[in-house]
C-alpha positions in Angstrom: 0.1 0.2 -0.2 1.6 4.0 -0.5 0.6 6.5 -0.5 1.4 10.3 -2.7 1.0 13.7 -1.1 -0.7 16.0 -4.7 2.8 17.4 -4.0 4.8 15.1 -4.7 2.7 13.5 -7.6 4.3 13.2 -11.5 7.3 12.4 -9.6 8.0 8.7 -10.9 8.8 8.5 -7.0 5.4 5.4 -7.0 7.2 3.7 -10.0 10.7 4.0 -8.1 9.4 3.1 -5.0 7.1 0.4 -6.3 10.6 -1.2 -8.4 12.6 -1.3 -5.8 10.0 -3.2 -3.0 9.0 -5.9 -6.1 13.3 -6.2 -6.5 12.9 -7.1 -3.2 10.1 -8.9 -3.2 12.4 -10.9 -6.0 15.7 -11.5 -4.2 15.1 -11.7 -1.0 11.7 -12.9 -0.1 11.8 -14.8 -3.0 7.8 -15.1 -3.9 6.2 -17.2 -6.3 4.1 -13.9 -7.1 2.7 -10.4 -6.6 -0.2 -9.4 -6.6 -2.2 -5.6 -6.4 -5.2 -4.1 -6.1 -6.9 -0.4 -6.7 -10.3 1.1 -6.5 -11.3 1.2 -10.3 -11.6 4.8 -10.5 -8.1 5.2 -9.6 -6.4 5.5 -13.6 -3.1 6.8 -11.9 -2.5 2.8 -9.8 -3.6 1.2 -12.7 -1.4 2.7 -15.1 1.5 2.2 -11.9 0.6 -1.2 -13.1 0.9 -1.8 -16.4 4.0 0.3 -16.5 5.3 -2.9 -14.0 5.1 -5.2 -15.5 1.6 -6.1 -13.9 -1.3 -8.4 -15.8 -5.1 -7.6 -15.6 -6.7 -10.4 -14.1 -10.4 -8.8 -12.5 -12.6 -6.1 -11.0 -15.0 -7.0 -8.5 -17.5 -3.4 -9.5 -14.9 -1.5 -6.8 -11.2 -2.9 -7.2 -9.7 -4.0 -10.4 -7.0 -6.8 -9.7 -3.6 -6.5 -11.5 -0.9 -10.3 -10.8 2.9 -10.7 -11.4 5.3 -13.6 -11.7 8.6 -13.7 -10.2 10.9 -13.8 -12.9 11.8 -18.3 -13.6 8.9 -19.0 -11.2 7.0 -21.9 -12.9 3.4 -20.2 -13.9 0.8 -21.3 -12.3 -2.5 -18.4 -12.1 0.5 -15.6 -12.1 0.8 -13.6 -15.5 4.8 -15.1 -15.7 7.3 -12.4 -17.5 10.5 -11.6 -17.6 10.8 -9.5 -14.7 9.6 -5.3 -13.4 9.4 -3.4 -16.9 12.1 -1.6 -17.7 13.2 1.7 -16.4 12.0 4.3 -18.3 13.8 7.9 -19.2 10.8 10.1 -18.2 8.9 9.1 -14.6 5.2 8.2 -14.3 3.1 11.4 -14.2 0.4 10.7 -12.0 -3.3 12.0 -12.8 -6.2 13.4 -9.6 -8.4 10.3 -8.8 
């Protein structure tokens, strides 16, 4: 879970923090996958999950669910990818929700 005050939106902080957390979860915790949820109207968080390489799985009318499998782990219910999405030269521009 993360939250940024409005003055810090659009600086790439959430993307950078999430990438660092994923790196820790893959290398140290060796988790098989990650599940993330966001309120459906929160398009900035949904875009962030997609930029991290997460794949849409479902929604229940309130929350949308994205998943990401650990790189190199056997495919299960998680979407398997080659690892966190590569860094971009320009930071994400979050929009108010």
